C-alpha positions in Angstrom: 0.1 0.1 0.1 3.1 2.3 0.6 4.5 1.7 -2.7 0.9 2.8 -4.1 1.0 6.3 -2.3 4.5 6.9 -3.4 3.4 6.2 -7.2 0.3 8.2 -6.5 2.1 11.3 -5.1 5.1 10.9 -7.5 2.7 11.3 -10.4 1.0 14.3 -8.6 4.3 16.2 -8.2 5.3 15.4 -11.8 1.6 16.9 -13.1 2.2 20.0 -10.4 5.9 20.7 -11.7 5.0 20.5 -15.3 1.9 23.0 -14.7 4.2 25.2 -13.0 6.5 25.4 -16.1 4.0 25.5 -18.7 1.5 27.9 -16.9 1.4 31.3 -18.7 -0.2 33.2 -15.6 2.6 33.9 -13.1 0.5 33.7 -9.9 -0.8 30.2 -10.9 2.6 28.9 -11.7 3.6 29.9 -8.3 0.7 28.2 -6.8 1.5 25.2 -8.8 5.0 25.4 -7.4 3.8 25.7 -3.9 1.5 22.5 -4.6 4.8 20.7 -5.7 6.8 21.7 -2.9 4.0 20.2 -0.6 3.7 17.1 -2.5 7.3 16.5 -2.3 7.2 17.1 1.5 4.5 14.5 1.8 6.6 12.0 -0.4 9.6 12.5 2.1 7.1 11.8 4.9 5.8 8.6 3.4 9.3 7.4 2.5 10.2 7.6 6.4 12.1 10.9 6.5 9.1 12.8 8.6 11.7 15.9 9.5 13.0 16.2 6.1 9.5 16.2 4.7 8.4 19.0 7.4 11.4 21.1 6.6 10.4 20.8 2.9 7.2 22.0 3.8 8.3 25.0 6.0 11.3 26.2 3.9 10.5 25.5 0.5 6.7 25.7 0.5 6.5 28.3 3.0 9.7 30.4 2.7 10.6 30.3 -0.9 6.8 30.7 -2.1 6.2 33.8 0.1 9.7 35.0 -1.1 8.5 34.7 -4.9 5.2 36.2 -3.9 6.9 39.4 -2.4 9.0 39.6 -5.5 5.6 39.8 -7.7 4.1 42.1 -5.6 6.8 44.4 -5.6 7.3 44.1 -9.6 3.4 44.9 -9.7 2.6 41.4 -10.7 3.8 41.8 -14.2 6.7 40.2 -16.1 8.9 43.0 -17.5 10.7 42.8 -20.6 
């Protein structure tokens, strides 16, 4: 049953990462990036590394995503060319 969850979350992580790369809207890409990092944290927890999974969620899903969101806020939410 554990292998089923690993495969399921692996596919979800792949779909979230692909969606983050292919999304044209920067906010949606950021939300897909957040989802990807949460799923990777869950995968680490399922694999038996609960502290690493918790740090993944706290640092990447929390800190890095908020940092990207703050950078978008200062740019006005637009991509400048």
